[in-house]
C-alpha positions in Angstrom: -123.3 194.2 -84.3 -124.3 194.9 -87.8 -127.3 193.3 -88.7 -128.6 193.0 -92.6 -131.7 191.8 -94.1 -131.0 189.0 -97.0 -132.0 186.2 -98.6 -130.9 182.3 -97.4 -131.2 180.0 -100.6 -132.8 176.8 -99.8 -134.2 174.1 -102.5 -132.9 171.9 -105.3 -130.0 172.3 -107.4 -131.5 174.4 -110.6 -135.2 174.9 -108.2 -134.2 177.7 -105.4 -136.2 179.4 -103.3 -135.4 182.2 -101.0 -136.2 182.6 -96.9 -135.6 186.3 -96.4 -133.6 186.4 -92.7 -132.0 189.3 -90.1 -128.6 188.0 -89.8 -124.9 189.7 -88.9 -123.0 190.7 -91.7 -120.1 188.6 -91.0 -122.5 185.1 -91.0 -122.2 183.1 -94.4 -124.8 183.3 -97.2 -126.7 179.7 -95.8 -125.4 180.2 -92.5 -126.6 181.4 -89.1 -129.3 183.9 -88.5 -130.9 185.8 -86.3 -134.6 185.5 -87.0 -136.5 184.6 -90.3 -139.1 187.1 -91.8 -140.2 185.7 -94.8 -139.8 183.7 -97.9 -139.8 184.2 -101.9 -140.4 181.5 -104.7 -139.4 182.9 -108.0 -140.1 179.6 -109.5 -143.9 179.3 -110.0 -145.6 181.5 -112.0 -146.7 184.3 -110.4 -143.7 184.4 -108.2 -144.8 183.8 -104.6 -144.2 186.6 -101.8 -144.6 186.4 -98.2 -143.4 188.9 -95.5 -143.8 189.7 -92.1 -144.1 193.3 -92.7 -144.3 194.4 -88.8 -140.9 192.3 -88.1 -139.2 194.0 -90.9 -140.4 197.5 -90.1 -139.2 196.6 -86.7 -135.8 195.5 -87.6 -135.1 198.4 -89.7 -136.3 200.6 -86.7 -133.4 199.2 -85.0 -130.7 199.5 -87.7 -131.1 196.7 -90.1 -129.9 197.3 -93.6 -131.9 195.0 -96.3 -130.0 194.0 -99.1 -130.7 195.6 -102.7 -132.6 192.6 -103.7 -134.7 192.5 -100.6 -135.5 196.2 -100.8 -136.5 195.9 -104.1 -139.1 193.0 -102.7 -139.9 195.2 -100.2 -140.6 198.3 -102.4 -142.7 195.6 -104.2 -145.0 194.7 -101.6 -145.4 198.5 -100.6 -143.5 197.5 -97.1 -140.7 200.4 -97.3 -140.9 203.0 -99.7 
């Protein structure tokens, strides 16, 4: 099973926030997931980023691939290089 770390959109229309989840690549964007590893709220100033670094590093070690957007957030938070 191929696993990806990606964002799950939540919130109201025009006011989104995102949960970072570990999900099977075949699952829909807002569908079933394996584990929630953080959240990101871009609608407040400054944007709120709350990540579980240990869980993310563990999933990456197991072979999970972060999406491009998630990879940028992880680099911003110094979880990956």
